C-alpha positions as CSV (number, residue, x, y, z in Angstrom):
1,M,-5.6,-30.2,-14.3
2,Q,-3.8,-27.0,-14.8
3,K,-4.0,-25.2,-18.1
4,K,-0.9,-24.8,-20.2
5,N,-0.1,-21.4,-21.7
6,K,1.7,-21.0,-25.0
7,I,4.6,-18.7,-24.6
8,K,5.5,-16.5,-27.6
9,K,8.8,-15.2,-26.3
10,I,11.2,-16.3,-23.6
11,C,14.4,-15.1,-21.9
12,I,16.5,-17.2,-19.6
13,T,18.8,-15.0,-17.4
14,L,21.5,-16.3,-15.2
15,I,22.6,-14.2,-12.2
16,V,26.2,-14.6,-11.1
17,G,28.7,-12.9,-8.8
18,K,30.9,-13.2,-5.8
19,P,29.3,-13.8,-2.3
20,N,27.3,-11.0,-0.7
21,V,27.0,-8.7,-3.8
22,G,23.2,-8.8,-3.8
23,K,22.3,-11.5,-6.3
24,S,19.3,-12.9,-4.4
25,T,18.0,-9.4,-3.7
26,L,18.1,-8.6,-7.4
27,F,16.6,-12.0,-8.3
28,N,13.6,-11.4,-6.0
29,K,13.0,-7.9,-7.4
30,L,13.1,-9.1,-11.0
31,I,10.6,-11.9,-10.4
32,N,8.6,-9.6,-8.2
33,K,8.1,-12.3,-5.6
34,K,10.2,-13.5,-2.6
35,I,11.7,-16.9,-3.4
36,S,15.5,-16.7,-3.0
37,I,17.1,-16.3,0.4
38,T,18.7,-13.0,1.3
39,S,21.1,-12.6,4.2
40,K,24.2,-10.7,5.3
41,K,25.9,-14.1,5.7
42,K,28.1,-15.2,2.8
43,Y,27.2,-18.2,0.7
44,T,23.5,-18.3,1.8
45,T,22.4,-19.5,-1.6
46,Q,23.5,-23.1,-1.6
47,K,22.3,-24.1,-5.1
48,N,20.7,-22.7,-8.2
49,I,17.2,-21.4,-7.7
50,L,14.7,-20.9,-10.5
51,G,12.2,-18.0,-10.5
52,I,9.7,-17.0,-13.2
53,N,7.8,-13.9,-14.3
54,N,5.1,-14.4,-16.9
55,K,3.8,-11.3,-18.6
56,N,1.6,-11.1,-21.8
57,K,2.8,-14.5,-23.1
58,K,6.4,-13.5,-22.4
59,L,8.2,-15.8,-20.0
60,Y,11.1,-14.5,-18.0
61,I,13.1,-17.2,-16.3
62,Y,15.8,-16.1,-13.8
63,I,18.4,-18.4,-12.2
64,D,20.0,-17.3,-8.9
65,T,23.4,-19.0,-8.3
66,P,25.6,-19.5,-5.3
67,G,28.3,-16.9,-4.9
68,F,31.6,-18.1,-6.4
69,K,34.7,-18.1,-4.3
70,F,37.0,-19.1,-7.1
71,I,36.9,-18.1,-10.8
72,K,36.5,-21.8,-11.7
73,D,33.2,-21.9,-9.8
74,I,31.6,-20.0,-12.6
75,D,31.8,-23.2,-14.7
76,K,29.9,-25.1,-12.1
77,N,27.2,-22.4,-11.8
78,I,26.6,-22.3,-15.6
79,N,26.7,-26.1,-16.0
80,N,24.3,-26.5,-13.0
81,A,22.0,-23.9,-14.6
82,L,21.9,-25.8,-17.9
83,D,21.2,-29.0,-16.0
84,I,18.2,-27.5,-14.1
85,L,16.8,-26.2,-17.4
86,K,17.0,-29.6,-18.9
87,K,15.5,-31.2,-15.8
88,N,12.5,-28.9,-16.0
89,K,12.1,-29.6,-19.8
90,I,13.0,-26.1,-20.8
91,N,14.8,-26.8,-24.0
92,K,16.5,-23.5,-24.3
93,K,19.9,-22.1,-23.8
94,I,20.8,-19.3,-21.4
95,N,20.0,-16.0,-23.2
96,L,21.7,-13.6,-20.9
97,I,24.1,-13.5,-18.0
98,I,23.9,-10.7,-15.4
99,L,27.2,-10.3,-13.6
100,I,26.8,-8.4,-10.3
101,V,29.7,-6.7,-8.7
102,K,30.2,-4.1,-6.0
103,I,33.0,-1.5,-5.7
104,E,35.8,-3.1,-3.8
105,K,39.5,-2.3,-3.2
106,F,40.6,-5.5,-4.9
107,F,39.7,-5.3,-8.6
108,E,39.0,-8.8,-9.9
109,E,36.4,-8.1,-12.5
110,I,38.7,-8.6,-15.5
111,R,39.4,-12.2,-14.6
112,I,35.7,-12.9,-14.1
113,I,34.7,-11.3,-17.4
114,N,37.4,-13.2,-19.3
115,K,35.9,-16.4,-17.9
116,I,32.4,-15.5,-18.9
117,N,33.5,-14.5,-22.4
118,L,34.6,-18.1,-23.0
119,Y,30.9,-19.2,-23.0
120,K,29.9,-16.6,-25.7
121,I,26.7,-15.8,-23.9
122,P,25.6,-12.1,-23.9
123,Y,26.1,-10.5,-20.5
124,I,25.7,-7.2,-18.7
125,I,27.5,-5.9,-15.7
126,I,25.5,-4.6,-12.7
127,I,27.3,-2.5,-10.0
128,N,25.1,-3.1,-6.9
129,K,24.8,-1.5,-3.5
130,I,25.5,2.1,-4.7
131,D,23.2,3.3,-1.9
132,K,25.9,2.2,0.6
133,L,28.6,4.2,-1.0
134,K,29.5,7.3,1.0
135,N,31.4,8.8,-1.9
136,K,29.2,8.4,-5.0
137,E,32.1,9.9,-7.1
138,K,33.8,6.5,-7.0
139,I,31.2,5.0,-9.4
140,L,32.3,6.7,-12.6
141,P,36.0,5.9,-12.2
142,Y,35.1,2.3,-11.4
143,I,33.0,2.0,-14.6
144,K,35.8,3.6,-16.6
145,K,38.2,1.0,-15.2
146,I,36.0,-1.9,-16.3
147,K,35.6,-0.4,-19.7
148,S,39.4,0.1,-20.1
149,Y,39.9,-3.6,-19.6
150,T,36.9,-4.9,-21.5
151,N,35.7,-2.2,-23.9
152,F,32.3,-3.1,-22.6
153,N,29.4,-0.6,-22.6
154,T,26.4,-2.1,-20.7
155,I,27.4,-1.4,-17.1
156,I,24.6,-0.2,-14.8
157,P,24.9,1.1,-11.2
158,I,21.9,0.0,-9.1
159,S,20.6,-0.5,-5.6
160,A,18.6,-3.7,-5.8
161,K,17.4,-3.3,-2.2
162,K,16.0,0.2,-2.9
163,K,14.9,-0.7,-6.5
164,K,17.0,2.0,-8.0
165,N,17.5,1.4,-11.8
166,I,15.6,-1.9,-11.8
167,K,13.4,-0.7,-14.6
168,I,16.5,-0.1,-16.7
169,I,17.5,-3.7,-16.2
170,N,14.0,-4.9,-17.2
171,K,14.2,-2.9,-20.4
172,I,17.6,-4.4,-21.3
173,I,16.4,-8.0,-20.6
174,N,13.5,-7.4,-23.0
175,K,16.0,-7.0,-25.8
176,Y,17.2,-10.6,-25.3
177,L,13.7,-12.2,-25.6
178,I,13.6,-14.8,-28.3
179,K,10.7,-16.5,-30.1
180,S,9.4,-19.6,-28.4
181,N,6.9,-22.4,-28.8
182,F,7.3,-23.3,-25.1
183,Y,4.2,-24.3,-23.1
184,W,4.3,-23.2,-19.5
185,K,2.1,-24.6,-16.7
186,K,1.9,-22.5,-13.6
187,N,4.1,-23.7,-10.8
188,N,5.8,-26.4,-12.9
189,I,9.3,-24.8,-12.4
190,Y,9.6,-24.6,-8.6
191,S,7.7,-26.4,-5.9
192,K,6.2,-25.1,-2.6
193,Q,8.6,-27.3,-0.7
194,E,11.6,-25.5,-2.2
195,I,10.0,-22.0,-1.6
196,F,9.1,-22.8,2.1
197,K,12.6,-24.2,2.7
198,E,14.2,-21.0,1.4
199,I,11.8,-18.8,3.6
200,I,12.6,-20.8,6.8
201,R,16.3,-20.9,6.1
202,E,16.4,-17.2,5.6
203,K,14.7,-16.6,9.0
204,I,17.3,-18.9,10.6
205,F,20.2,-17.0,9.1
206,R,18.8,-13.6,10.0
207,L,18.0,-14.6,13.7
208,T,21.2,-16.6,14.5
209,G,23.8,-14.3,12.9
210,D,27.2,-16.0,12.7
211,E,26.3,-18.5,15.5
212,I,24.9,-21.2,13.2
213,P,26.9,-22.4,10.2
214,Y,25.3,-22.0,6.7
215,L,25.7,-25.7,5.8
216,I,22.5,-26.8,7.5
217,K,20.2,-29.2,5.8
218,F,16.5,-28.7,5.7
219,K,13.7,-31.0,4.6
220,I,10.0,-30.4,4.2
221,E,8.4,-33.8,5.2
222,N,4.9,-33.0,4.2
223,I,2.5,-30.2,3.3
224,I,-1.3,-30.6,3.9
225,K,-3.7,-28.0,2.6
226,K,-7.3,-27.7,3.6
227,K,-9.7,-24.8,3.3
228,K,-9.0,-23.4,6.7
229,Y,-5.3,-24.2,7.2
230,Y,-1.9,-25.2,5.9
231,Y,0.0,-27.8,7.8
232,I,3.8,-27.9,7.2
233,N,6.0,-30.4,8.9
234,S,9.8,-30.0,8.5
235,N,13.1,-31.4,9.7
236,L,16.2,-29.3,10.3
237,Y,19.5,-31.2,10.4
238,I,22.4,-29.5,12.2
239,N,26.1,-30.6,12.3
240,K,27.0,-30.0,15.9
241,K,25.0,-30.9,19.0
242,Q,26.1,-27.6,20.8
243,H,24.3,-25.6,18.1
244,I,20.9,-26.9,19.0
245,P,20.4,-24.8,22.2
246,I,21.6,-21.7,20.2
247,L,18.9,-22.3,17.6
248,I,16.2,-23.0,20.2
249,G,17.2,-20.0,22.4
250,K,16.3,-19.2,26.0
251,F,12.9,-20.7,26.9
252,G,12.5,-21.6,23.2
253,N,12.2,-17.9,22.2
254,K,14.4,-18.0,19.2
255,I,12.9,-21.0,17.5
256,K,9.4,-19.6,18.3
257,K,10.4,-16.3,16.5
258,I,11.8,-18.2,13.5
259,I,8.5,-20.1,13.2
260,Y,6.4,-17.0,13.7
261,L,8.3,-15.0,11.0
262,S,8.4,-18.0,8.6
263,K,4.6,-18.4,8.9
264,K,4.1,-14.7,8.2
265,S,6.3,-14.8,5.1
266,I,4.7,-18.1,3.8
267,A,1.2,-16.6,4.3
268,K,2.3,-13.5,2.4
269,Y,3.7,-15.6,-0.4
270,L,0.6,-17.8,-0.7
271,N,-1.8,-14.9,-0.1
272,F,-3.4,-17.2,2.5
273,K,-5.2,-15.4,5.3
274,K,-6.2,-18.4,7.3
275,K,-4.3,-20.6,9.8
276,I,-0.8,-21.9,9.1
277,F,0.7,-24.6,11.3
278,L,4.5,-24.9,11.0
279,Y,6.6,-27.5,12.9
280,I,10.4,-27.5,12.8
281,N,11.9,-30.7,14.2
282,I,15.6,-30.1,15.0
283,K,17.9,-33.1,14.6
284,K,21.6,-33.7,14.6
285,N,23.2,-35.0,11.4
286,K,24.3,-38.6,11.8
């Protein structure tokens, strides 16, 4: 039976933004562990994902959300986040929203901010992927533009991938910690099945590029752990029959590489240095 730890302070942070702005990358950096899928393909996060970081009786809960295509999708992200908190018996409200943006030609931030303001939840704005900007002089005018519309001060330029200014975000999140009597049991928030699914899906996206649609369904059928090995059996359901040979690759090379890289990442996550057996059964959706 796992020991429950009393938490003195808690902060629940929701990460939102349009597709491909780096939400999942920041999420993984903040929890200091790889859970959420990251890919160049848009809409790779299909549902809200919970991650935790527990330090000195302080519990930091982060929720990674799917990228919103329409402003109204923000409602769905926030409501789904509240549902998942309730489902996991975390009887707390969202303490902070992190809105991630990147510098683009089409300026849509004011509409997004106005929508978030309706919820009356504290939020900060993160400008991500500044490492990819050829002209860094664009950052300051962009910040001024946001401030001119919102009169909002907490705007931080970062590179989540290169961990630039991540410490500043951590310091800000600490300001939103609230007192709590919550009891936390290790691993009671997310399951190994969900984590393994995310790891395998990420490898599929990275190795198939735009050939395989993002709406694939994945199910971990069973996980068996013994002293010397992990046995993971999974089913991958794909929409079109013609996508199956693309996923398998010539002489099975692509699926072999997906399995190899997935096992490597799972072993790293588990800190498991012995044998991992991973089976992916590819099936067509009925």
